[in-house]
C-alpha positions as CSV (number, residue, x, y, z in Angstrom):
1,M,246.5,-35.7,-146.3
2,L,244.8,-36.6,-149.1
3,F,246.8,-34.9,-151.7
4,S,250.9,-35.1,-151.8
5,G,252.9,-31.9,-151.2
6,D,252.7,-29.5,-148.0
7,F,250.5,-27.5,-146.3
8,T,248.1,-26.1,-149.1
9,F,244.5,-24.7,-149.2
10,T,243.3,-27.6,-151.3
11,N,244.6,-29.9,-148.6
12,F,243.1,-28.0,-146.0
13,V,239.4,-27.8,-147.5
14,T,239.6,-31.3,-148.2
15,D,240.6,-32.4,-144.7
16,V,238.0,-29.8,-143.2
17,F,235.3,-31.4,-145.4
18,A,236.5,-35.0,-144.5
19,I,236.0,-33.8,-140.7
20,F,232.7,-32.2,-141.3
21,I,231.4,-35.5,-143.0
22,F,232.6,-37.7,-139.9
23,V,231.0,-35.4,-137.4
24,L,227.7,-35.2,-139.5
25,W,228.0,-39.3,-139.6
26,F,228.4,-39.3,-136.1
27,W,225.7,-37.2,-135.3
28,L,223.5,-39.1,-137.7
29,F,224.5,-42.5,-135.8
30,I,223.7,-41.2,-132.3
31,T,220.3,-39.9,-133.6
32,V,219.3,-43.2,-135.5
33,A,220.5,-45.5,-132.6
34,S,218.5,-43.5,-129.8
35,D,215.7,-43.5,-132.0
36,L,216.0,-47.3,-132.7
37,F,216.5,-48.0,-128.6
38,R,213.4,-45.8,-127.5
39,R,211.1,-47.8,-130.0
40,H,208.6,-49.9,-128.4
41,D,207.3,-51.5,-131.5
42,V,210.6,-53.2,-132.7
43,S,211.5,-56.6,-131.1
44,G,215.2,-56.7,-129.8
45,F,216.2,-59.1,-132.5
46,A,215.2,-56.3,-135.1
47,K,217.1,-53.6,-133.1
48,V,220.0,-55.8,-133.0
49,M,220.0,-56.5,-136.8
50,W,219.8,-52.6,-137.3
51,I,222.8,-52.0,-135.2
52,I,224.8,-54.5,-136.6
53,F,223.6,-53.4,-140.1
54,L,224.9,-49.6,-138.9
55,I,228.3,-50.8,-137.8
56,L,229.1,-53.1,-140.7
57,L,227.8,-50.6,-143.3
58,P,227.8,-47.2,-141.4
59,Y,226.8,-44.6,-144.3
60,I,224.4,-47.1,-146.3
61,G,222.9,-48.2,-142.8
62,I,222.0,-45.1,-141.6
63,F,220.5,-43.9,-145.0
64,A,218.5,-47.0,-145.1
65,Y,217.1,-46.3,-141.5
66,L,216.6,-42.7,-142.3
67,L,214.5,-43.6,-145.7
68,T,212.6,-46.4,-144.2
69,Q,211.8,-45.3,-140.6
70,G,212.3,-41.3,-141.1
71,R,208.5,-40.5,-141.2
72,G,208.1,-42.3,-137.8
73,M,211.3,-40.9,-136.4
74,A,209.6,-37.4,-136.9
75,E,206.3,-38.4,-135.6
76,R,208.2,-39.8,-132.5
77,N,210.0,-36.8,-132.0
78,Q,206.9,-34.8,-131.7
79,A,205.2,-36.9,-129.3
80,M,207.9,-36.9,-127.1
81,A,208.5,-33.2,-127.2
82,K,204.4,-32.8,-126.7
83,Q,204.8,-35.5,-123.6
84,A,207.8,-33.3,-122.3
85,Q,205.8,-30.4,-122.6
86,N,202.8,-31.7,-121.0
87,D,204.9,-32.8,-118.1
88,L,206.5,-29.7,-117.7
89,R,203.2,-27.7,-117.7
90,R,202.0,-30.3,-115.1
91,M,204.9,-29.9,-112.8
92,V,205.2,-26.0,-113.2
93,G,201.7,-24.8,-114.0
94,F,200.2,-23.0,-117.0
95,S,201.5,-19.7,-118.2
96,A,199.4,-16.6,-117.8
97,A,198.9,-16.6,-121.7
98,D,197.4,-20.1,-121.4
99,E,195.1,-19.1,-118.3
100,I,193.8,-15.8,-120.4
101,E,193.2,-18.2,-123.0
102,K,191.1,-20.2,-121.1
103,L,189.2,-17.2,-119.8
104,D,188.4,-15.9,-123.3
105,K,187.0,-19.6,-123.6
106,L,184.8,-19.4,-120.8
107,K,183.7,-15.9,-121.5
108,A,182.7,-17.0,-125.5
109,A,180.9,-19.8,-123.9
110,G,179.0,-17.6,-121.7
111,S,180.0,-19.6,-118.5
112,I,181.6,-16.4,-116.8
113,S,180.1,-12.7,-117.0
114,E,181.9,-9.5,-118.6
115,E,182.8,-8.8,-114.9
116,E,184.3,-11.6,-114.0
117,Y,186.4,-12.0,-117.1
118,K,188.0,-8.6,-116.1
119,T,188.5,-9.6,-112.6
120,L,190.0,-12.8,-113.5
121,R,192.3,-11.3,-116.3
122,A,193.4,-8.5,-114.1
123,R,194.8,-10.8,-111.7
124,L,196.7,-12.8,-114.3
125,V,198.1,-9.4,-115.9
126,Q,199.4,-8.2,-112.4
């Protein structure tokens, strides 16, 4: 325990805070390490140097990576989510809402008539 004495509320809060900080650090470490190893624009040597920096100076290393590579992390995560969404759509197919949106575009462009639009939309809504 951080403070001397028996079980006190202050000791409890301090211990809970210490555990929270450790869990937060561990989560950030996993996030940074996974981003680092998914990157294709960084050489193997640079990856090794980042990992050594993350292990030797854990908090400073994580904060340095987040400060220098944070914008790229967000962009890579968005691209990966978009790719996963596209892969899922390709495997499963599109939803009825997506198909109705396509029908609306075709109708607005004049590619299909009003009757065709109503017929196709009725099939999708069923």
